[in-house]
BABA-216327 format. One record per residue (C-alpha): x negated, y negated, z; residue number from 1. Coordinates in Angstrom, 3 decimals. Layout:
N
(node (X, Y, Z), NUM),
...
// end
This chain:
362
(node (-0.826, -13.336, 24.541), 1),
(node (-3.273, -11.535, 25.135), 2),
(node (-4.280, -7.732, 24.294), 3),
(node (-5.032, -6.481, 27.467), 4),
(node (-0.808, -7.755, 28.723), 5),
(node (0.562, -7.056, 25.444), 6),
(node (3.075, -4.455, 26.240), 7),
(node (2.856, -2.947, 22.158), 8),
(node (5.960, -2.622, 20.438), 9),
(node (5.839, 1.289, 18.972), 10),
(node (8.040, 1.246, 15.631), 11),
(node (8.951, 5.386, 14.796), 12),
(node (10.450, 6.572, 11.508), 13),
(node (12.613, 9.608, 11.942), 14),
(node (10.921, 11.951, 9.049), 15),
(node (13.294, 14.571, 7.156), 16),
(node (16.191, 15.343, 10.378), 17),
(node (17.021, 18.567, 9.128), 18),
(node (12.816, 18.948, 10.244), 19),
(node (11.710, 18.645, 13.592), 20),
(node (10.956, 14.473, 13.475), 21),
(node (14.142, 14.052, 15.417), 22),
(node (13.100, 16.625, 17.900), 23),
(node (9.521, 16.032, 18.932), 24),
(node (10.517, 12.230, 18.822), 25),
(node (13.362, 12.997, 21.853), 26),
(node (10.686, 15.074, 23.413), 27),
(node (7.419, 12.198, 23.006), 28),
(node (9.710, 10.116, 25.049), 29),
(node (11.496, 12.495, 27.850), 30),
(node (9.639, 10.748, 30.106), 31),
(node (11.170, 8.213, 32.267), 32),
(node (8.574, 6.256, 33.009), 33),
(node (7.705, 5.385, 29.092), 34),
(node (8.772, 2.155, 28.504), 35),
(node (6.255, 0.890, 31.196), 36),
(node (3.460, 1.824, 28.772), 37),
(node (4.802, 0.664, 24.909), 38),
(node (8.041, -0.507, 23.225), 39),
(node (9.532, 2.899, 21.312), 40),
(node (11.580, 1.700, 17.686), 41),
(node (12.977, 3.827, 16.316), 42),
(node (15.078, 3.064, 13.354), 43),
(node (17.130, 5.718, 12.522), 44),
(node (21.512, 7.161, 13.656), 45),
(node (22.373, 6.976, 17.191), 46),
(node (24.892, 9.451, 15.919), 47),
(node (22.288, 11.264, 15.113), 48),
(node (19.784, 10.866, 17.768), 49),
(node (23.034, 11.655, 20.397), 50),
(node (23.818, 15.238, 18.852), 51),
(node (19.981, 16.058, 18.707), 52),
(node (19.686, 15.122, 21.967), 53),
(node (22.353, 16.950, 22.850), 54),
(node (21.267, 20.016, 21.049), 55),
(node (17.613, 20.076, 23.015), 56),
(node (19.234, 19.474, 26.262), 57),
(node (17.144, 15.414, 26.361), 58),
(node (18.645, 12.728, 28.969), 59),
(node (17.514, 10.262, 27.048), 60),
(node (20.136, 6.855, 26.036), 61),
(node (19.258, 4.133, 23.539), 62),
(node (19.812, 0.752, 23.478), 63),
(node (20.635, -0.029, 19.749), 64),
(node (20.080, -2.990, 18.094), 65),
(node (20.626, -4.090, 14.594), 66),
(node (17.187, -5.436, 14.013), 67),
(node (13.365, -4.554, 15.737), 68),
(node (13.056, -8.408, 16.513), 69),
(node (16.226, -7.275, 18.659), 70),
(node (13.698, -4.816, 20.180), 71),
(node (13.489, -4.990, 24.721), 72),
(node (10.930, -3.902, 26.908), 73),
(node (12.013, -1.291, 29.226), 74),
(node (14.401, 0.303, 27.120), 75),
(node (14.004, 2.868, 23.694), 76),
(node (15.144, 0.416, 21.224), 77),
(node (17.092, 2.180, 18.398), 78),
(node (17.436, 0.155, 14.937), 79),
(node (20.680, 1.899, 13.789), 80),
(node (20.325, 2.038, 10.436), 81),
(node (24.115, 4.047, 9.418), 82),
(node (27.162, 4.202, 12.538), 83),
(node (28.549, 7.590, 9.617), 84),
(node (27.970, 10.741, 11.728), 85),
(node (24.782, 12.929, 9.504), 86),
(node (25.507, 15.944, 8.258), 87),
(node (22.324, 18.078, 9.922), 88),
(node (21.662, 21.042, 8.066), 89),
(node (18.632, 22.444, 9.797), 90),
(node (15.501, 24.164, 8.111), 91),
(node (16.654, 22.692, 4.280), 92),
(node (16.064, 19.673, 3.190), 93),
(node (19.753, 17.824, 1.846), 94),
(node (20.205, 15.188, 0.026), 95),
(node (21.318, 12.992, 3.255), 96),
(node (18.772, 14.365, 4.952), 97),
(node (15.803, 13.204, 3.053), 98),
(node (17.287, 9.500, 1.845), 99),
(node (17.646, 9.564, 5.389), 100),
(node (13.711, 10.025, 5.407), 101),
(node (12.667, 7.080, 3.304), 102),
(node (15.452, 4.500, 4.723), 103),
(node (13.501, 4.616, 8.311), 104),
(node (10.048, 4.583, 6.161), 105),
(node (11.109, 1.569, 4.456), 106),
(node (12.982, -0.189, 7.525), 107),
(node (10.450, 0.945, 9.608), 108),
(node (7.615, -0.808, 7.242), 109),
(node (9.118, -4.075, 6.570), 110),
(node (9.432, -4.749, 10.373), 111),
(node (5.805, -3.973, 10.841), 112),
(node (5.235, -6.172, 7.320), 113),
(node (6.377, -8.985, 9.551), 114),
(node (5.596, -8.534, 13.376), 115),
(node (8.063, -7.540, 14.374), 116),
(node (6.126, -4.058, 15.752), 117),
(node (2.351, -3.776, 15.677), 118),
(node (2.138, -0.655, 15.170), 119),
(node (4.313, 2.667, 12.783), 120),
(node (4.078, 6.386, 14.221), 121),
(node (5.673, 7.923, 10.892), 122),
(node (7.432, 12.067, 11.602), 123),
(node (6.494, 14.180, 8.745), 124),
(node (8.164, 13.931, 5.536), 125),
(node (9.022, 16.221, 2.693), 126),
(node (6.756, 14.764, -0.213), 127),
(node (8.414, 16.632, -2.948), 128),
(node (12.080, 16.077, -1.967), 129),
(node (11.374, 13.017, -1.178), 130),
(node (10.123, 12.273, -5.333), 131),
(node (13.242, 13.371, -5.844), 132),
(node (15.095, 10.037, -4.898), 133),
(node (12.360, 7.461, -5.831), 134),
(node (9.920, 8.008, -3.632), 135),
(node (7.276, 7.007, -6.281), 136),
(node (4.199, 8.249, -3.851), 137),
(node (2.628, 11.688, -2.724), 138),
(node (2.306, 11.702, 0.645), 139),
(node (2.186, 8.439, 3.354), 140),
(node (-1.211, 7.174, 2.463), 141),
(node (-0.636, 5.842, -1.078), 142),
(node (2.566, 4.200, 0.156), 143),
(node (1.028, 2.194, 2.761), 144),
(node (-1.160, 1.411, -0.036), 145),
(node (1.152, -0.158, -1.887), 146),
(node (2.384, -2.007, 0.438), 147),
(node (-1.212, -3.255, 1.648), 148),
(node (-2.207, -3.574, -1.877), 149),
(node (-5.558, -1.734, -0.258), 150),
(node (-6.954, 1.126, -0.164), 151),
(node (-6.825, 3.311, 2.575), 152),
(node (-9.144, 6.333, 3.833), 153),
(node (-6.733, 9.496, 5.620), 154),
(node (-8.458, 9.564, 8.556), 155),
(node (-7.356, 12.725, 10.791), 156),
(node (-8.963, 12.018, 14.459), 157),
(node (-9.458, 13.700, 18.310), 158),
(node (-11.800, 12.129, 20.575), 159),
(node (-14.529, 14.282, 19.403), 160),
(node (-13.928, 15.247, 16.278), 161),
(node (-12.499, 12.184, 12.987), 162),
(node (-12.191, 13.500, 9.217), 163),
(node (-11.975, 11.858, 6.867), 164),
(node (-11.166, 12.567, 2.764), 165),
(node (-12.564, 11.443, -0.117), 166),
(node (-9.948, 12.845, -2.340), 167),
(node (-6.048, 13.157, -0.914), 168),
(node (-3.403, 14.765, -2.468), 169),
(node (-4.519, 15.334, -5.850), 170),
(node (-4.615, 18.888, -7.934), 171),
(node (-7.895, 21.259, -6.819), 172),
(node (-8.618, 20.894, -10.610), 173),
(node (-9.142, 16.851, -10.967), 174),
(node (-10.930, 16.813, -7.078), 175),
(node (-14.540, 16.859, -9.479), 176),
(node (-13.699, 14.368, -12.151), 177),
(node (-12.112, 11.785, -8.636), 178),
(node (-15.520, 11.213, -6.754), 179),
(node (-17.846, 8.947, -7.717), 180),
(node (-20.922, 6.688, -5.799), 181),
(node (-19.072, 3.976, -5.697), 182),
(node (-15.855, 5.861, -4.440), 183),
(node (-18.036, 8.100, -1.641), 184),
(node (-20.136, 4.459, -0.690), 185),
(node (-17.150, 2.368, -0.420), 186),
(node (-15.931, 5.343, 1.610), 187),
(node (-18.029, 5.272, 4.077), 188),
(node (-18.245, 2.189, 4.412), 189),
(node (-15.091, 1.846, 5.371), 190),
(node (-15.641, 4.467, 8.106), 191),
(node (-18.404, 2.325, 9.327), 192),
(node (-15.681, -0.748, 10.240), 193),
(node (-12.967, 1.772, 11.216), 194),
(node (-15.670, 3.519, 13.939), 195),
(node (-16.447, -0.350, 14.797), 196),
(node (-13.449, -1.537, 15.018), 197),
(node (-11.199, 0.735, 15.546), 198),
(node (-13.233, 2.774, 18.507), 199),
(node (-15.489, 1.011, 19.317), 200),
(node (-18.580, 3.129, 18.174), 201),
(node (-21.629, 0.532, 18.144), 202),
(node (-23.799, 2.784, 15.396), 203),
(node (-21.755, 4.899, 13.619), 204),
(node (-23.455, 8.441, 12.329), 205),
(node (-21.164, 9.880, 9.163), 206),
(node (-22.267, 13.703, 8.339), 207),
(node (-21.255, 13.511, 4.050), 208),
(node (-20.263, 17.134, 3.313), 209),
(node (-21.196, 19.006, -0.426), 210),
(node (-17.766, 19.303, -3.134), 211),
(node (-19.592, 22.660, -4.442), 212),
(node (-20.031, 26.271, -2.251), 213),
(node (-23.173, 25.581, -0.587), 214),
(node (-23.725, 22.121, -1.780), 215),
(node (-24.924, 22.827, -4.601), 216),
(node (-27.240, 24.920, -3.684), 217),
(node (-29.834, 22.977, -5.538), 218),
(node (-28.015, 22.195, -8.309), 219),
(node (-27.088, 26.293, -9.124), 220),
(node (-23.746, 26.102, -7.739), 221),
(node (-23.026, 22.663, -9.486), 222),
(node (-24.510, 19.241, -9.709), 223),
(node (-22.438, 16.684, -8.293), 224),
(node (-24.806, 16.511, -5.058), 225),
(node (-27.484, 16.328, -6.823), 226),
(node (-25.512, 13.407, -9.702), 227),
(node (-23.119, 11.985, -6.865), 228),
(node (-23.526, 12.512, -3.173), 229),
(node (-26.987, 12.112, -2.821), 230),
(node (-27.541, 9.081, -4.631), 231),
(node (-25.025, 7.680, -2.896), 232),
(node (-25.312, 8.895, 0.580), 233),
(node (-29.579, 7.788, 0.262), 234),
(node (-28.742, 3.841, -1.519), 235),
(node (-26.281, 3.356, 1.835), 236),
(node (-29.195, 5.135, 4.375), 237),
(node (-31.595, 2.847, 3.269), 238),
(node (-29.578, -0.001, 3.655), 239),
(node (-29.484, 0.843, 7.404), 240),
(node (-26.022, 2.597, 7.014), 241),
(node (-25.975, 6.121, 8.957), 242),
(node (-24.684, 8.183, 6.246), 243),
(node (-26.379, 11.966, 6.311), 244),
(node (-25.932, 14.210, 3.993), 245),
(node (-24.946, 17.065, 2.255), 246),
(node (-23.995, 19.611, 3.986), 247),
(node (-22.045, 22.759, 3.179), 248),
(node (-18.867, 23.076, 4.252), 249),
(node (-18.340, 26.803, 5.551), 250),
(node (-21.345, 26.078, 8.229), 251),
(node (-20.796, 22.334, 9.025), 252),
(node (-17.977, 23.135, 11.622), 253),
(node (-19.733, 24.243, 14.399), 254),
(node (-19.441, 22.372, 17.696), 255),
(node (-23.081, 21.523, 18.327), 256),
(node (-23.008, 20.732, 14.523), 257),
(node (-20.675, 18.381, 14.151), 258),
(node (-20.238, 16.824, 17.492), 259),
(node (-23.745, 15.661, 16.542), 260),
(node (-21.193, 12.714, 14.477), 261),
(node (-19.316, 10.077, 14.900), 262),
(node (-16.991, 10.691, 12.004), 263),
(node (-17.317, 13.349, 8.658), 264),
(node (-16.191, 13.083, 4.739), 265),
(node (-14.869, 15.800, 2.715), 266),
(node (-14.836, 15.603, -0.781), 267),
(node (-11.055, 17.033, -0.524), 268),
(node (-8.128, 17.476, 0.583), 269),
(node (-8.616, 21.078, 2.278), 270),
(node (-12.265, 21.207, 2.887), 271),
(node (-11.718, 18.736, 5.874), 272),
(node (-8.159, 19.699, 6.846), 273),
(node (-7.982, 23.329, 7.457), 274),
(node (-11.405, 23.118, 9.602), 275),
(node (-9.923, 19.820, 11.435), 276),
(node (-5.885, 21.261, 11.953), 277),
(node (-7.978, 24.699, 12.759), 278),
(node (-10.335, 22.746, 15.976), 279),
(node (-7.535, 19.910, 16.541), 280),
(node (-4.860, 22.504, 17.037), 281),
(node (-1.840, 20.297, 18.840), 282),
(node (-3.725, 16.920, 19.343), 283),
(node (-4.594, 16.312, 16.235), 284),
(node (-3.743, 12.499, 14.678), 285),
(node (-3.081, 11.663, 10.915), 286),
(node (-4.585, 7.980, 10.990), 287),
(node (-4.070, 5.386, 7.876), 288),
(node (-8.043, 3.603, 7.968), 289),
(node (-8.760, 0.285, 6.481), 290),
(node (-5.512, -1.417, 5.784), 291),
(node (-4.190, -4.692, 8.035), 292),
(node (-1.941, -3.004, 9.975), 293),
(node (-1.631, 0.690, 12.511), 294),
(node (-0.103, 4.080, 11.020), 295),
(node (-0.673, 7.078, 12.742), 296),
(node (1.465, 10.815, 11.923), 297),
(node (1.184, 13.862, 13.669), 298),
(node (-0.740, 16.233, 12.112), 299),
(node (1.938, 18.640, 10.982), 300),
(node (4.386, 18.941, 9.046), 301),
(node (8.423, 18.740, 9.062), 302),
(node (8.620, 22.632, 10.073), 303),
(node (11.752, 23.657, 9.168), 304),
(node (11.558, 27.577, 9.984), 305),
(node (11.355, 26.310, 13.972), 306),
(node (14.113, 23.088, 13.148), 307),
(node (16.520, 23.314, 16.101), 308),
(node (15.032, 25.475, 18.090), 309),
(node (14.173, 24.020, 21.124), 310),
(node (10.219, 24.944, 20.105), 311),
(node (8.447, 22.291, 18.762), 312),
(node (6.005, 21.174, 20.506), 313),
(node (5.145, 17.084, 20.351), 314),
(node (1.723, 17.060, 21.460), 315),
(node (0.776, 15.728, 18.619), 316),
(node (2.931, 13.418, 17.854), 317),
(node (2.755, 11.683, 21.453), 318),
(node (-1.180, 11.761, 20.698), 319),
(node (-0.271, 9.977, 17.058), 320),
(node (1.821, 7.012, 19.732), 321),
(node (-0.762, 6.361, 22.106), 322),
(node (-3.775, 6.275, 19.244), 323),
(node (-1.734, 3.917, 17.288), 324),
(node (-1.846, 2.048, 20.842), 325),
(node (-5.334, 2.225, 21.542), 326),
(node (-6.950, 1.185, 18.188), 327),
(node (-3.975, -2.158, 17.936), 328),
(node (-6.077, -2.526, 21.591), 329),
(node (-9.487, -2.100, 20.209), 330),
(node (-8.344, -3.969, 16.985), 331),
(node (-7.365, -6.949, 18.993), 332),
(node (-10.156, -7.099, 21.395), 333),
(node (-12.871, -6.624, 18.950), 334),
(node (-11.360, -9.507, 16.775), 335),
(node (-11.002, -11.928, 20.055), 336),
(node (-14.112, -10.574, 20.483), 337),
(node (-16.621, -11.649, 17.577), 338),
(node (-14.327, -14.863, 17.629), 339),
(node (-16.153, -15.859, 20.613), 340),
(node (-19.211, -14.972, 19.417), 341),
(node (-19.381, -16.480, 16.498), 342),
(node (-17.422, -19.842, 18.613), 343),
(node (-19.993, -22.482, 18.201), 344),
(node (-22.056, -23.459, 21.475), 345),
(node (-23.082, -26.930, 23.219), 346),
(node (-26.955, -26.763, 23.124), 347),
(node (-28.787, -27.805, 26.344), 348),
(node (-31.518, -30.098, 25.198), 349),
(node (-34.903, -30.127, 28.369), 350),
(node (-35.672, -33.728, 28.043), 351),
(node (-38.957, -33.072, 30.246), 352),
(node (-36.746, -35.210, 33.115), 353),
(node (-36.120, -33.986, 36.829), 354),
(node (-32.254, -35.252, 37.091), 355),
(node (-32.652, -35.075, 40.981), 356),
(node (-35.158, -36.867, 40.551), 357),
(node (-35.154, -40.852, 41.426), 358),
(node (-36.399, -42.093, 37.525), 359),
(node (-38.516, -45.760, 37.932), 360),
(node (-35.667, -47.959, 37.481), 361),
(node (-33.427, -46.663, 40.308), 362),
// end
């Protein structure tokens, strides 16, 4: 079936149910016409979601299934991971809520790898708690890298602002030794590919931020810009990549500056995400770029402080759903376009004979 007519199957992992995960999922799916646009497949618990929908006074009905491959269009499907009651304690992580978060993520990922769902949208998790119970990664990105056996880029996106980070969840003290010329070059190339294939940008322009204050100030406040970042940018630029910088991070995120570029590569987590979350507010989406599958999430955490109070805003989660759908369609259309472009065509040779005129033999 053509990607233009395929109703996307959106897998959803529920995160920590003592946070705002189920609430923002339910609110994102509350419109009765939502299944006209995609087929939701939640990996969770019917009893848990029934309990929470009653708290938030939402009239959501579920189609209970045992596996994602049984999902039906026109319905909100629930892969029932457990038939037991869940002990909800809003505002605090528990062993039960943490293990459910792990089970939901693993079941959804397995379905994604089997193509039983088309994209995956993950609700917020408590990374520290999950690691206590055997989860081996300090976040979703490392987990999906392991599953895909491929390095990814944490890419925070809105319509107007897209920010990637060179280093993910590592201590500040380790940032400088975790950047390198080759790593930056590889990440910029990946951003260019992602922007072309997933966001339909024909000639992506990438801004690269410096590591040190004032981008090193000519080597006075650090030499990483001179020794690592600038050479990486120059080598790529000389091959035709539209990469520019390094720019001082403290003055870059002004509309007239960042809007001149299609994406920004920051050197570390807070350097990129602090301004992104300030500018994007509740509309930002976290996209794991560079993998063979599509995974997005909202740009916020579990928000224990407002859990169960009916205060959570679902905007970012809704944006994550529709961003995943858009990327999936863009990627498939790009592949179809490239396949058609590369397909051999019949060559008509002009032999100088006008086929409309009779030949001498006639």
